[in-house]
N, C-alpha and C positions, 0 to 999 in steps of 0.2 A: 417385290424385289426389283431394284432399279437395273437398268441396262448394263452399267459398268460392273456391278457385282455379278451379274449373270455371265458376262464375258469373262471375268476373272475366274469364276467357277468352271466354266467350260475350258478355259486355258489350263487350269490345274488338273482337271479331269483328263485332258489329253497329254499332259506333260509328266504326270506322276509315274507312269511306267518307266520312263527314261531315268527318273531320279531313283526309283527302286532298283533298276539295273545297275546304276552307278554305285549304289550301296552294296550290291552283291559283288561287283568287281573290287571295290575297296576292301571288303571283308576278305575276299580271296587273297589279295596282296598283303593285307595286314597280318593274316594268320599263315601266310605262305602255303596256301592250299593248292594242290595241283592234281593231275591225273594219277600220281603215284600213291595217293592216299589209300591205305588198305580199305577194301570194300567199295572202291570206286566203281567196279564192274557191277556191283549190286545196285548202286545208286543209278547207274545208267539203265539197268533193267527196270527199276521202279519208275524212272522218268519216262521210259518208252511206254510202259503200261498206262501210267497216269495221263500222259499227253494223248494217247490213243482214246482213252475214255472221254477226255475233254472234247476231242474232235467229234466223237460220236454224239456227245451231248449237244454240241453246237449244231450238228447236222439235224438232229431231231427237233431242236428248238427253232431252227430256221424254217423248218416245215410247218411248225405250229404258227410262227409269225405270219406266214402267208395267209393263214385262215383268219388272222386278226387284223388284216389290212384295213378293214372298214370299222374297226372299233374306235371308241372315244379317244383312247390314248394315242392311237396311230393318227387320228385326225388332228389331235393336239400337236403331235410332232410335226405334221405337215403345216399346220396353221402357224406354228412358231418357227418354221423353217429349220427344223432340227433333223430332218431326214438325212442330210449329208453327214452330220456328225454321227448319227446312229449307224449309217452304212460304214463309215470309216472305222468306228469302234468294233463293229462286228467283223469286218474284213481284217482289221489289225489283229484281233485276237485269234482268228482262224489261221491267218498267215504265220504268226509267231508260233502257234501250236504245231504246225507242220515243220517250221524251222527247228523247233526243239526236237521233234521226232527224228528228223533227218540228221541233225548234228549229233544226237545221242547214238543213233545207229552207226554213224561214221566214227564216233569216239570209241565204240566197242572194238573196232579194229585198230584204231590209232594207238590205244593204250599199250599195244604190243610193240610199237615202234617209237621209242622215246626220241625226242629231238625238238628242235625249234618249231617246226611245223605243228607238231602235236600240241606244244605249249600254246601256240597262237590259236589253234582250233579250240583248245580248252578255255581260253579267254573269251572267245566268241560264244561258246556254249554257256559259260557262266553268265555273260550278259543276257543271252537269250532266256536263260532260266529265270532271272530276275524280272525281265520284261514279261515273260509268259505268266508268272505268278500274278503280277499286277494286272495284266490285261484280262486274264481269266477271271479274277475276282470282279473286275469292272464289268465284263460282259455278262457273267452269270448273274450279278446283281441287277443289271439292266434288264436282262431277259426275264428274270423272276418278277421284277416290278411290272413289266409289261404283261406277263402271264396272269398275275394275280390282281391286276388293276381291275377294280369293279366298274363296269359301265353304268351300274345302277346308282352309284353314289350321288350323282348330280340330278337324278330324276325323281320326280314325285310319283305317287302311286298311279295316277292316271297315265302318265307318260310311260311308266314301266309296263302297264298292261298293253298299251299300244305297241311298245317295243316287242313284247312277247308275241303279240298277234302278228306283227310284221315278220318276225323271225319264223314263226310257224308257217306263214304264207310262203316265205322264201324256201323253207325246207320242203314244203309241199310241191312248189314249182320244180325244185331240183329232183324230187322223187318222180314227178310226172315226166320230166325230161329223161330221167334215167330209164323209166319204164318204156318210153318210146324207142329208145336205142336198144 
């Protein structure tokens, strides 16, 4: 893949959550949807639950990523200078998840106070929901690709055996250090 198509792909990957959010806002205005829709309180409850689950998933996966910092795929990210984009995407998805959670909690109270302010917050919430869905899909796909990337794909049998030996030696050293403490 040449450099220009790689940059274009990166640009699309970074911009499509904004486009998805614009689609959500457009649909909201096209169908004249707002916080007075019957069942909106249930939508908020579900959104709070789902965004909390996503935040928990991210937290667990970030912990796993720490253990994979020396894996082939993470070295490839560093070699190709993609760690900045990786960090941005992970921060972006976690930040918007908290944004959705907080605006959903706020909306639970505001739906009882109709007015311009509640309408503005509803527009922000709708934008956040679109962005949240797109970034969650992007981040979960990225994390699952990292998690299930096989370090063994590019190794022949001899290298694999050496890799297993070095891993066993590393775990033995860690166990020895743990026993000393």
